[in-house]
N, C-alpha and C positions, 0 to 999 in steps of 0.2 A: 605594349610588350613587343619586342622585336619579332621578326618573322619566325625565328627558330624557337620562340617561346622561352628563351633563356633570360632570366631576370637580370637587368642591368643594375649594378650596385656601385655607389660612390664609397670608396674606401678612404677614410680620413683617419690618420694616425697621429696621436698626441705623442710626439717623440720625447717630450720632456717628462712624460709619465710612463713611458713604455720602453723596455729594453729591446735593442735591435736583435738580440739572440732569439727572439720569438718569431722572426720574420717568416720562416718556413711554416711554422704552425699556423700563423695568421692566414696565409694563402691556402693551406690545406683545409683549414676549418671553413674558410669562405667558399671554396669551390662548389660544395653541394648546393649552395643557395643561389648561385648565379655567377655572373662575370663582372669583375671589377673594371668598369670603364673609366672611372676617375680613380687615380691612385696618388694621394697626396700625403706628405709627411710634414708636420708642423713643429717648429721649435726655434730656439735661439741658436746662436752660432755654435756653441758647444754641443747642443743636442743634435743639430743637423750634421755636424762633423762626425759625431758618433754613429750616425746612420749612413754615412757616405757610401760604403761598400754595398749595403743592402739596397739603397736607392738606385744605384747603377745596375745591380743584379736583376731587379724586378721592374726596371724602367718606370720608376715612380717620380713624381714631381716634388722637389723640396720647396717648402714655403718658409723662407727665413723671416722671422719676425723679431725685431729688437724690442726689448721692454722699454716703454716710454718713461716709466717711473720705477725706481728700485723697489723690489718686493711685490710688484704687480706683474702678472703673467699676461702679456699681450697676445701670445700665441693662441690662447684659449679663445679670445675674441675673434681672431683671424679665422680660426676653424669654424666657429659658429656662423660668422658672416658668409663664408664660402658655402657652408651647408645650406643656408637659406637661399643663396643665389642659385645653387644647383637645383634645389627643390622647385623654384619658380621657372627654371629653364625646361622642366618637364622632359629631361633626358634620361632619367633613371626611375626604377621602380622600388629601389631600396637603398639603405645606407648601412655601412658597417663602421661603427665608431669604436676605435681602439684606444681605450683610456681607462684609468681607474679613478678618475677625478669626478666627484659628485657634481661639480659645476656644470657638467654636460647633461644633467638630468632633465632640465627644462627643454633643451634642444631635442632630446630623444622623444619627449612627450609631444612636442610641437610637430615633429616629423611624422609621428604615428597618427596625430590628429588629421594630418593631410593625406592619410591613406598609405603612407610609406611603410614598407617592411623595414624594421630596425634591428640589426644584429649588433650586440655589444661584445667586446672582448677586453679582458683586463685581468688583474690579479684577484685572488680569492678574497683579499681584504677590501675589495671594492664595496663602497657603501650600498646598502640594500635599495636606497632610493634610485640609484642609477640602474641597478640590475633589474628592478621591477619595471622601470620605464621602457626597457628594451623588450622586444618580442621574445628574443632568446639571448642568452648571455653565455659566453665561453670563458673558462678559466685558463689563461695562458700558462701560468706557473704550474698548474696541475698537469696540463698537457705536456709541458716541457719535462717534468719528472717522469712521465710515462714513456717518453721517447729519448730519455737521456742516453748519450753514447756509452758504449760498453766500457771505455776507458774511465769515464766518470763513475760508473757503477762500481768498478774495481776499487777506485779511490775511496768511495763511501764505505766499502766493506772493511777497510783498515781501521784499526783502533784509533780513537781520537788522539791519544797521546802520540801515536806514530805519525799521524797526519800533521799535528801541530809541530812536531820536531822537524819534519821535512819542510814544512812551509816556512818555519823560522829560518832555515838554512838557505832558502831560495832567494836569490837577488831580486827576482821578479816580484815575489810577495813583499819583500822589503820596500820596493819602489811603490807598490800598490798601497802599502800601509802608510807611507809618507804622504801620498796623495790623499788618502782617506783622512789623515789627521788635519791636513790643510782645509779640506772640505768641512769637517766637523767644527773646526775653529770658526770658520765663516758662518756656518749655520747657527751656532750658539751666539755669535756676536750680532747677528742680524735678526733671524727668526725668533730666537729664544732669548733675546737680550734682556727682557724684563723678568726672566725666570731663572732661578738658581737650579732647581730640579725639574726634570721633564719626565712624564710617564713614559714607560716603554712603548705603549701603543701609539702615543703622540709622536715619538721619535720614528717609529716604524712607518707611519703615514707621511712623514715629512721628508725622509731621506730620498725616496724616489723622485720627489718633486724638485729637489735642488741638486741632486747628483745624477747626471745623465747616465741612463742605463743601469742604475744601481740595482743590485740584487745580492742578498746575503749568500747565495750559492756561489758567487764569484770568490767568496772568502772561505769556502768549504763548510758553510753552515746551513742547517735546515731550519733552525729556529732563531728568531731575533734575540732571544735571551742568550743563546749560545754565542751569537755574534758579538754582543757587548762584553760578555765574559772573556772572550778571546783576546780583547784589546784592553788590558788593565791600565796601560800607559796612556790610553785615550779617554776611557770612560771611568767614572766613579759610579758605583752602584749602591743603592739603598733600597731595602725591602721592608714592607710591613706585612700584615697578615694576608692581605689580598692583592697588593700591587707592587710593582717594581718601578723604581725611579732611577734616572741617570743624570749625570751632569758632566760637562767637559772637564777633563783633568788638565789643569794649566801647568 
């Protein structure tokens, strides 16, 4: 432990699984636990580009990792390798893993076995395995809602029909919608190529992995069901007694 008894923490962010809009919350939540002496952001080109402003603002180190094989995420491996290297360098007393990906569960377990403090941060939908592997876990989306700007709060207070009408008339939203359609086409052509219908929960866990910084709040929605219903020209919806399924509308 340093002379001032402040815990040194390696902050490792999975940019392909975490929105850059959470950056202020990440550092605010980390502050009571110690000082981030390593600050690294991992992702492919699109993910790192989406974090460019935040990387400069907080003097973080971007770790660009190209995927060697289509459909395989090499950034996860790069983060894990760096974490183990940092562990053996004996320069920190703790780690902060910012991700909602259960693939990092074993890493969190290994770090705690080595006596490290492990703080996790991610979305509420993060699998229980990863949350339980960390000593503490913070929900970034819940925290974001708590500190949502007043302008956003006013927008939420409007009726859904009024919001939808305004959004439809907005050129920025139309551009966002076209980009979303392209992303959805690609996801269904690659990730879900063998499935005609996909469960709503499976879609929800997949979108943040393949669309950099994806959040339904960017489309004015608080629930995934509302999100897919909002774009009938992108999604077809089928429901049974217990589940909702969607497919790409061609």
